[in-house]
TIRO-2110 file (N, C-alpha, C; in Angstrom, 1 decimal):
// TIRO-2110
-14.8, 22.5, -12.5, N, 1, A
-13.5, 22.1, -12.0, CA, 1, A
-12.9, 21.0, -12.9, C, 1, A
-11.6, 21.2, -13.1, N, 2, A
-10.9, 20.2, -14.0, CA, 2, A
-10.7, 18.9, -13.2, C, 2, A
-10.6, 17.7, -13.9, N, 3, A
-10.4, 16.5, -13.2, CA, 3, A
-9.1, 16.4, -12.3, C, 3, A
-8.0, 17.1, -12.8, N, 4, A
-6.8, 17.1, -12.0, CA, 4, A
-7.0, 17.9, -10.7, C, 4, A
-7.8, 19.0, -10.7, N, 5, A
-8.1, 19.7, -9.5, CA, 5, A
-8.9, 18.9, -8.6, C, 5, A
-9.9, 18.2, -9.1, N, 6, A
-10.7, 17.3, -8.3, CA, 6, A
-9.9, 16.2, -7.6, C, 6, A
-8.9, 15.6, -8.3, N, 7, A
-8.1, 14.6, -7.7, CA, 7, A
-7.2, 15.2, -6.6, C, 7, A
-6.7, 16.4, -6.8, N, 8, A
-5.9, 17.1, -5.8, CA, 8, A
-6.7, 17.3, -4.5, C, 8, A
-8.0, 17.7, -4.7, N, 9, A
-8.8, 17.9, -3.5, CA, 9, A
-9.1, 16.6, -2.8, C, 9, A
-9.4, 15.6, -3.6, N, 10, A
-9.7, 14.2, -3.0, CA, 10, A
-8.4, 13.8, -2.2, C, 10, A
-7.3, 13.9, -2.8, N, 11, A
-6.0, 13.5, -2.2, CA, 11, A
-5.8, 14.2, -0.9, C, 11, A
-6.0, 15.5, -0.9, N, 12, A
-5.8, 16.3, 0.4, CA, 12, A
-6.8, 15.8, 1.4, C, 12, A
-8.1, 15.6, 1.0, N, 13, A
-9.0, 15.1, 2.0, CA, 13, A
-8.7, 13.7, 2.5, C, 13, A
-8.2, 12.9, 1.6, N, 14, A
-7.8, 11.5, 2.0, CA, 14, A
-6.7, 11.6, 3.0, C, 14, A
-5.7, 12.4, 2.8, N, 15, A
-4.6, 12.6, 3.7, CA, 15, A
-5.0, 13.1, 5.0, C, 15, A
-5.9, 14.0, 5.0, N, 16, A
-6.4, 14.6, 6.3, CA, 16, A
-7.3, 13.7, 7.1, C, 16, A
-8.1, 12.9, 6.4, N, 17, A
-9.1, 12.1, 7.2, CA, 17, A
-8.9, 10.6, 7.2, C, 17, A
-7.8, 10.1, 6.6, N, 18, A
-7.6, 8.7, 6.5, CA, 18, A
-6.7, 8.2, 7.7, C, 18, A
-7.3, 8.1, 8.9, N, 19, A
-6.6, 7.7, 10.1, CA, 19, A
-6.7, 6.3, 10.4, C, 19, A
-7.4, 5.5, 9.6, N, 20, A
-7.5, 4.0, 9.9, CA, 20, A
-7.6, 3.2, 8.6, C, 20, A
-7.3, 2.0, 8.8, N, 21, A
-7.4, 1.0, 7.7, CA, 21, A
-8.0, -0.3, 8.2, C, 21, A
-8.9, -0.8, 7.5, N, 22, A
-9.6, -2.0, 7.9, CA, 22, A
-9.2, -3.2, 7.0, C, 22, A
-8.7, -4.2, 7.5, N, 23, A
-8.3, -5.4, 6.8, CA, 23, A
-9.2, -6.6, 7.3, C, 23, A
-9.7, -7.4, 6.3, N, 24, A
-10.4, -8.6, 6.8, CA, 24, A
-9.4, -9.7, 6.8, C, 24, A
-9.8, -10.9, 7.3, N, 25, A
-8.9, -12.0, 7.4, CA, 25, A
-8.3, -12.5, 6.1, C, 25, A
-9.1, -12.4, 5.0, N, 26, A
-8.6, -12.8, 3.7, CA, 26, A
-7.6, -11.9, 3.1, C, 26, A
-7.7, -10.6, 3.3, N, 27, A
-6.7, -9.7, 2.7, CA, 27, A
-5.4, -9.8, 3.5, C, 27, A
-5.5, -9.9, 4.8, N, 28, A
-4.3, -10.0, 5.6, CA, 28, A
-3.6, -11.3, 5.3, C, 28, A
-4.4, -12.4, 5.2, N, 29, A
-3.8, -13.7, 4.8, CA, 29, A
-3.1, -13.7, 3.5, C, 29, A
-3.7, -13.0, 2.5, N, 30, A
-3.1, -12.9, 1.2, CA, 30, A
-1.7, -12.2, 1.2, C, 30, A
-1.6, -11.1, 2.0, N, 31, A
-0.4, -10.4, 2.2, CA, 31, A
0.7, -11.2, 2.9, C, 31, A
0.3, -11.9, 3.9, N, 32, A
1.2, -12.8, 4.7, CA, 32, A
1.7, -13.9, 3.8, C, 32, A
0.8, -14.6, 3.1, N, 33, A
1.1, -15.7, 2.2, CA, 33, A
2.1, -15.2, 1.1, C, 33, A
1.8, -14.1, 0.5, N, 34, A
2.7, -13.6, -0.5, CA, 34, A
4.1, -13.3, 0.0, C, 34, A
4.1, -12.7, 1.2, N, 35, A
5.4, -12.3, 1.9, CA, 35, A
6.2, -13.5, 2.2, C, 35, A
5.6, -14.5, 2.7, N, 36, A
6.3, -15.8, 3.1, CA, 36, A
6.8, -16.5, 1.9, C, 36, A
6.0, -16.5, 0.8, N, 37, A
6.4, -17.2, -0.4, CA, 37, A
7.6, -16.6, -1.1, C, 37, A
7.8, -15.3, -1.0, N, 38, A
8.9, -14.7, -1.7, CA, 38, A
10.1, -14.4, -0.8, C, 38, A
10.0, -14.6, 0.5, N, 39, A
11.1, -14.4, 1.4, CA, 39, A
12.3, -15.2, 0.9, C, 39, A
13.5, -14.6, 0.8, N, 40, A
14.0, -13.4, 1.5, CA, 40, A
13.8, -12.1, 0.8, C, 40, A
13.2, -12.1, -0.3, N, 41, A
13.0, -10.8, -1.0, CA, 41, A
11.7, -10.1, -0.5, C, 41, A
11.6, -8.8, -0.8, N, 42, A
10.4, -8.1, -0.3, CA, 42, A
9.2, -8.4, -1.3, C, 42, A
8.1, -8.7, -0.7, N, 43, A
6.8, -8.9, -1.5, CA, 43, A
6.3, -7.5, -1.7, C, 43, A
5.5, -7.3, -2.8, N, 44, A
4.8, -6.1, -3.0, CA, 44, A
3.6, -6.3, -3.8, C, 44, A
2.7, -5.3, -3.7, N, 45, A
1.4, -5.4, -4.4, CA, 45, A
0.5, -4.2, -4.2, C, 45, A
-0.7, -4.3, -4.6, N, 46, A
-1.6, -3.2, -4.7, CA, 46, A
-2.8, -3.5, -3.7, C, 46, A
-3.2, -2.4, -3.0, N, 47, A
-4.4, -2.5, -2.1, CA, 47, A
-5.6, -1.8, -2.8, C, 47, A
-6.7, -2.5, -2.8, N, 48, A
-7.9, -1.9, -3.4, CA, 48, A
-9.0, -2.0, -2.4, C, 48, A
-10.0, -1.1, -2.5, N, 49, A
-11.1, -1.0, -1.6, CA, 49, A
-11.8, 0.3, -1.7, C, 49, A
-12.2, 0.8, -0.5, N, 50, A
-13.0, 2.0, -0.5, CA, 50, A
-12.2, 3.0, 0.4, C, 50, A
-12.6, 4.3, 0.2, N, 51, A
-11.9, 5.4, 1.0, CA, 51, A
-12.8, 5.9, 2.1, C, 51, A
-12.2, 6.5, 3.1, N, 52, A
-12.9, 7.2, 4.2, CA, 52, A
-14.0, 6.5, 4.7, C, 52, A
-13.9, 5.4, 5.4, N, 53, A
-12.6, 4.9, 5.9, CA, 53, A
-11.9, 4.0, 4.8, C, 53, A
-10.6, 3.8, 5.0, N, 54, A
-9.9, 2.9, 4.1, CA, 54, A
-10.3, 1.4, 4.5, C, 54, A
-11.1, 0.8, 3.6, N, 55, A
-11.4, -0.6, 3.8, CA, 55, A
-10.8, -1.4, 2.7, C, 55, A
-9.8, -2.2, 3.0, N, 56, A
-9.1, -3.0, 2.0, CA, 56, A
-9.9, -4.3, 1.8, C, 56, A
-10.4, -4.4, 0.5, N, 57, A
-11.2, -5.5, 0.2, CA, 57, A
-10.6, -6.4, -0.8, C, 57, A
-9.5, -5.9, -1.4, N, 58, A
-8.8, -6.7, -2.4, CA, 58, A
-7.3, -6.4, -2.4, C, 58, A
-6.5, -7.5, -2.6, N, 59, A
-5.0, -7.4, -2.6, CA, 59, A
-4.6, -8.0, -3.9, C, 59, A
-3.8, -7.2, -4.7, N, 60, A
-3.2, -7.7, -5.9, CA, 60, A
-1.7, -7.9, -5.8, C, 60, A
-1.3, -9.1, -5.7, N, 61, A
0.1, -9.4, -5.6, CA, 61, A
0.8, -9.1, -6.9, C, 61, A
2.0, -8.5, -6.8, N, 62, A
2.8, -8.1, -8.0, CA, 62, A
4.2, -8.6, -7.8, C, 62, A
4.9, -8.7, -8.9, N, 63, A
6.3, -9.1, -8.9, CA, 63, A
7.2, -7.9, -8.5, C, 63, A
8.2, -8.2, -7.7, N, 64, A
9.1, -7.2, -7.3, CA, 64, A
10.3, -7.3, -8.3, C, 64, A
10.4, -6.2, -9.1, N, 65, A
11.5, -6.2, -10.1, CA, 65, A
12.6, -5.3, -9.7, C, 65, A
12.7, -4.9, -8.5, N, 66, A
13.8, -4.0, -8.0, CA, 66, A
15.2, -4.7, -8.2, C, 66, A
16.2, -3.9, -8.5, N, 67, A
17.5, -4.4, -8.7, CA, 67, A
18.1, -5.0, -7.4, C, 67, A
17.5, -4.5, -6.2, N, 68, A
17.9, -5.1, -4.9, CA, 68, A
16.7, -5.5, -4.1, C, 68, A
16.1, -6.6, -4.6, N, 69, A
14.8, -7.0, -4.0, CA, 69, A
14.8, -7.4, -2.5, C, 69, A
16.0, -7.6, -2.0, N, 70, A
16.1, -8.0, -0.6, CA, 70, A
16.0, -6.8, 0.3, C, 70, A
16.1, -5.6, -0.2, N, 71, A
16.1, -4.4, 0.6, CA, 71, A
15.1, -3.3, 0.1, C, 71, A
14.5, -3.6, -1.0, N, 72, A
13.6, -2.6, -1.6, CA, 72, A
12.6, -3.3, -2.5, C, 72, A
11.6, -2.5, -2.9, N, 73, A
10.6, -3.1, -3.9, CA, 73, A
10.3, -2.1, -5.0, C, 73, A
10.1, -2.6, -6.2, N, 74, A
9.6, -1.9, -7.3, CA, 74, A
8.5, -2.8, -8.0, C, 74, A
7.3, -2.3, -8.0, N, 75, A
6.3, -3.1, -8.7, CA, 75, A
6.5, -3.1, -10.2, C, 75, A
6.4, -4.3, -10.8, N, 76, A
6.5, -4.4, -12.2, CA, 76, A
5.6, -3.4, -12.9, C, 76, A
6.1, -2.5, -13.7, N, 77, A
5.3, -1.5, -14.3, CA, 77, A
4.1, -2.0, -15.1, C, 77, A
4.3, -3.1, -15.8, N, 78, A
3.2, -3.7, -16.6, CA, 78, A
2.1, -4.2, -15.7, C, 78, A
2.5, -4.9, -14.6, N, 79, A
1.5, -5.4, -13.7, CA, 79, A
0.7, -4.2, -13.0, C, 79, A
1.5, -3.2, -12.7, N, 80, A
0.9, -2.0, -12.0, CA, 80, A
-0.2, -1.4, -13.0, C, 80, A
0.2, -1.2, -14.2, N, 81, A
-0.7, -0.6, -15.2, CA, 81, A
-1.9, -1.4, -15.4, C, 81, A
-1.7, -2.7, -15.6, N, 82, A
-2.9, -3.7, -15.8, CA, 82, A
-3.8, -3.7, -14.6, C, 82, A
-3.2, -3.7, -13.4, N, 83, A
-4.1, -3.7, -12.2, CA, 83, A
-4.9, -2.4, -12.0, C, 83, A
-4.2, -1.3, -12.2, N, 84, A
-4.9, 0.0, -12.1, CA, 84, A
-6.0, 0.1, -13.2, C, 84, A
-5.7, -0.4, -14.4, N, 85, A
-6.7, -0.3, -15.4, CA, 85, A
-7.9, -1.2, -15.0, C, 85, A
-7.7, -2.3, -14.5, N, 86, A
-8.8, -3.2, -14.1, CA, 86, A
-9.6, -2.6, -12.9, C, 86, A
-8.9, -2.0, -12.0, N, 87, A
-9.6, -1.3, -10.9, CA, 87, A
-10.4, -0.1, -11.3, C, 87, A
-9.9, 0.6, -12.4, N, 88, A
-10.5, 1.8, -12.9, CA, 88, A
-11.9, 1.5, -13.4, C, 88, A
-12.1, 0.3, -13.9, N, 89, A
-13.4, -0.1, -14.5, CA, 89, A
-14.3, -0.8, -13.5, C, 89, A
-13.8, -1.1, -12.3, N, 90, A
-14.6, -1.8, -11.3, CA, 90, A
-15.4, -0.8, -10.5, C, 90, A
-16.7, -1.0, -10.4, N, 91, A
-17.6, -0.1, -9.7, CA, 91, A
-17.5, -0.2, -8.2, C, 91, A
-17.0, -1.3, -7.7, N, 92, A
-16.9, -1.5, -6.2, CA, 92, A
-15.6, -1.2, -5.5, C, 92, A
-14.6, -1.1, -6.3, N, 93, A
-13.3, -0.9, -5.6, CA, 93, A
-12.4, 0.1, -6.4, C, 93, A
-11.5, 0.7, -5.7, N, 94, A
-10.6, 1.6, -6.4, CA, 94, A
-9.2, 1.4, -5.7, C, 94, A
-8.2, 1.9, -6.4, N, 95, A
-6.8, 1.8, -5.9, CA, 95, A
-6.7, 2.7, -4.7, C, 95, A
-6.4, 2.1, -3.5, N, 96, A
-6.2, 2.9, -2.3, CA, 96, A
-4.8, 2.9, -1.7, C, 96, A
-3.9, 2.0, -2.3, N, 97, A
-2.6, 2.0, -1.7, CA, 97, A
-1.8, 0.8, -2.2, C, 97, A
-0.7, 0.6, -1.5, N, 98, A
0.3, -0.4, -1.8, CA, 98, A
0.6, -1.2, -0.5, C, 98, A
1.2, -2.4, -0.7, N, 99, A
1.8, -3.1, 0.4, CA, 99, A
3.1, -3.6, 0.0, C, 99, A
4.0, -3.8, 1.0, N, 100, A
5.2, -4.6, 0.7, CA, 100, A
5.6, -5.2, 2.1, C, 100, A
6.6, -6.1, 2.0, N, 101, A
7.0, -6.7, 3.2, CA, 101, A
8.5, -6.3, 3.6, C, 101, A
8.8, -6.5, 4.8, N, 102, A
10.1, -6.4, 5.3, CA, 102, A
10.4, -7.8, 5.9, C, 102, A
11.2, -8.6, 5.2, N, 103, A
11.4, -9.9, 5.7, CA, 103, A
12.2, -10.0, 7.0, C, 103, A
13.1, -9.1, 7.2, N, 104, A
14.0, -9.3, 8.4, CA, 104, A
14.0, -8.0, 9.3, C, 104, A
13.1, -7.1, 9.1, N, 105, A
13.0, -5.9, 10.0, CA, 105, A
11.6, -5.6, 10.3, C, 105, A
11.4, -4.5, 11.1, N, 106, A
10.1, -4.1, 11.6, CA, 106, A
9.2, -3.6, 10.4, C, 106, A
8.0, -3.4, 10.8, N, 107, A
7.0, -2.9, 9.8, CA, 107, A
7.0, -1.3, 9.8, C, 107, A
8.1, -0.7, 10.0, N, 108, A
8.3, 0.7, 9.9, CA, 108, A
8.9, 1.1, 8.6, C, 108, A
8.5, 2.3, 8.0, N, 109, A
9.1, 2.6, 6.7, CA, 109, A
10.6, 2.8, 6.8, C, 109, A
11.3, 2.2, 5.9, N, 110, A
12.8, 2.3, 5.8, CA, 110, A
13.1, 3.7, 5.2, C, 110, A
14.4, 4.0, 5.2, N, 111, A
14.9, 5.2, 4.5, CA, 111, A
14.6, 5.1, 3.0, C, 111, A
14.7, 3.9, 2.5, N, 112, A
14.4, 3.7, 1.0, CA, 112, A
12.9, 3.9, 0.8, C, 112, A
12.1, 3.4, 1.7, N, 113, A
10.6, 3.6, 1.5, CA, 113, A
10.3, 5.1, 1.5, C, 113, A
10.9, 5.9, 2.4, N, 114, A
10.6, 7.3, 2.5, CA, 114, A
11.2, 8.0, 1.2, C, 114, A
12.3, 7.7, 0.8, N, 115, A
12.9, 8.3, -0.4, CA, 115, A
12.1, 8.0, -1.7, C, 115, A
11.5, 6.9, -1.7, N, 116, A
10.7, 6.5, -2.9, CA, 116, A
9.2, 6.7, -2.9, C, 116, A
8.7, 7.2, -1.8, N, 117, A
7.3, 7.4, -1.7, CA, 117, A
6.9, 8.5, -2.6, C, 117, A
5.9, 8.3, -3.4, N, 118, A
5.4, 9.3, -4.4, CA, 118, A
3.9, 9.4, -4.5, C, 118, A
3.2, 8.5, -4.0, N, 119, A
1.7, 8.5, -4.1, CA, 119, A
1.1, 9.2, -2.9, C, 119, A
1.0, 10.5, -3.1, N, 120, A
0.5, 11.4, -2.0, CA, 120, A
-0.9, 10.9, -1.6, C, 120, A
-1.1, 10.8, -0.3, N, 121, A
-2.3, 10.4, 0.4, CA, 121, A
-2.8, 9.0, 0.2, C, 121, A
-1.9, 8.2, -0.4, N, 122, A
-2.3, 6.8, -0.5, CA, 122, A
-1.8, 6.0, 0.7, C, 122, A
-2.4, 4.8, 0.9, N, 123, A
-2.1, 3.9, 2.0, CA, 123, A
-0.9, 3.1, 1.6, C, 123, A
0.0, 3.0, 2.6, N, 124, A
1.2, 2.1, 2.4, CA, 124, A
1.2, 1.1, 3.6, C, 124, A
0.9, -0.1, 3.3, N, 125, A
0.9, -1.2, 4.3, CA, 125, A
2.3, -1.9, 4.3, C, 125, A
2.9, -2.1, 5.4, N, 126, A
4.1, -2.8, 5.5, CA, 126, A
4.0, -4.0, 6.5, C, 126, A
4.3, -5.2, 5.9, N, 127, A
4.2, -6.4, 6.7, CA, 127, A
5.6, -6.9, 7.1, C, 127, A
5.8, -7.0, 8.4, N, 128, A
7.1, -7.5, 8.9, CA, 128, A
6.9, -9.0, 9.0, C, 128, A
7.7, -9.8, 8.2, N, 129, A
7.7, -11.2, 8.3, CA, 129, A
8.3, -11.7, 9.6, C, 129, A
9.4, -11.0, 10.0, N, 130, A
10.1, -11.3, 11.2, CA, 130, A
9.1, -11.2, 12.5, C, 130, A
8.4, -10.1, 12.5, N, 131, A
7.5, -9.9, 13.7, CA, 131, A
6.1, -10.3, 13.5, C, 131, A
5.7, -10.8, 12.3, N, 132, A
4.3, -11.2, 12.0, CA, 132, A
3.4, -10.0, 12.3, C, 132, A
3.7, -8.8, 11.8, N, 133, A
2.9, -7.7, 12.1, CA, 133, A
2.7, -6.8, 10.9, C, 133, A
1.5, -6.3, 10.8, N, 134, A
1.2, -5.3, 9.7, CA, 134, A
1.0, -4.0, 10.3, C, 134, A
1.6, -3.0, 9.7, N, 135, A
1.3, -1.6, 10.1, CA, 135, A
1.0, -0.8, 8.8, C, 135, A
0.3, 0.3, 8.9, N, 136, A
-0.1, 1.1, 7.8, CA, 136, A
0.3, 2.6, 8.0, C, 136, A
0.5, 3.2, 6.9, N, 137, A
0.9, 4.6, 6.9, CA, 137, A
0.2, 5.3, 5.7, C, 137, A
0.1, 6.6, 5.8, N, 138, A
-0.3, 7.4, 4.6, CA, 138, A
0.9, 8.3, 4.3, C, 138, A
1.2, 8.4, 3.0, N, 139, A
2.3, 9.3, 2.6, CA, 139, A
1.7, 10.7, 2.4, C, 139, A
2.2, 11.7, 3.1, N, 140, A
1.8, 13.1, 3.0, CA, 140, A
2.9, 13.9, 2.3, C, 140, A
2.7, 14.1, 1.1, N, 141, A
3.7, 14.8, 0.3, CA, 141, A
4.0, 16.2, 0.9, C, 141, A
3.0, 16.9, 1.3, N, 142, A
3.1, 18.2, 1.8, CA, 142, A
4.1, 18.3, 3.0, C, 142, A
4.1, 17.2, 3.8, N, 143, A
5.0, 17.2, 5.0, CA, 143, A
6.2, 16.3, 4.7, C, 143, A
6.3, 15.7, 3.5, N, 144, A
7.4, 14.8, 3.1, CA, 144, A
7.7, 13.7, 4.2, C, 144, A
6.6, 13.0, 4.6, N, 145, A
6.7, 12.0, 5.6, CA, 145, A
5.5, 11.1, 5.6, C, 145, A
5.7, 9.9, 6.2, N, 146, A
4.6, 9.0, 6.4, CA, 146, A
3.9, 9.3, 7.7, C, 146, A
2.6, 9.2, 7.8, N, 147, A
1.8, 9.3, 9.0, CA, 147, A
1.2, 7.9, 9.3, C, 147, A
1.4, 7.5, 10.6, N, 148, A
0.9, 6.2, 11.0, CA, 148, A
-0.7, 6.2, 10.9, C, 148, A
-1.2, 5.1, 10.6, N, 149, A
-2.6, 4.9, 10.4, CA, 149, A
-3.0, 3.7, 11.3, C, 149, A
-4.1, 3.8, 12.1, N, 150, A
-4.6, 2.7, 12.9, CA, 150, A
-5.0, 1.6, 12.0, C, 150, A
-4.6, 0.4, 12.4, N, 151, A
-5.0, -0.8, 11.6, CA, 151, A
-6.1, -1.6, 12.4, C, 151, A
-7.1, -1.9, 11.8, N, 152, A
-8.2, -2.7, 12.4, CA, 152, A
-8.3, -4.0, 11.6, C, 152, A
-8.3, -5.1, 12.3, N, 153, A
-8.5, -6.4, 11.7, CA, 153, A
-9.9, -7.0, 12.1, C, 153, A
-10.6, -7.4, 11.1, N, 154, A
-11.9, -8.0, 11.4, CA, 154, A
-12.0, -9.4, 11.0, C, 154, A
END
């Protein structure tokens, strides 16, 4: 089996079975701190950990370089590449998703979030600064929509 075929199978399994995400107090605090520090713009970053279940053990804060950072996010491409390269060589963690904040709205995906979602089967965590609430979703390319994921805090 070719590596690309293996990745497609893994992604389909991840989308089908990833119904929860576990955050410890340190990872949640890192997302909150980053979100508060950059408000009124959207914070963004990378989630790392393990799959099935999704256990977020590391948060990598990134710079939002979007042309409209108050309403959308774009992770700096150089930061994204560097973080993914670092995670690729780490035996304990892998890239499992992204996070971003909504400074003045709920933790639900916006129309912009839906239009820009491209990482099939990856976790998307959204932190609402206004509501002090984190919600998670999995992007399912096949259905062209986000699926809600149960969030567990330990």
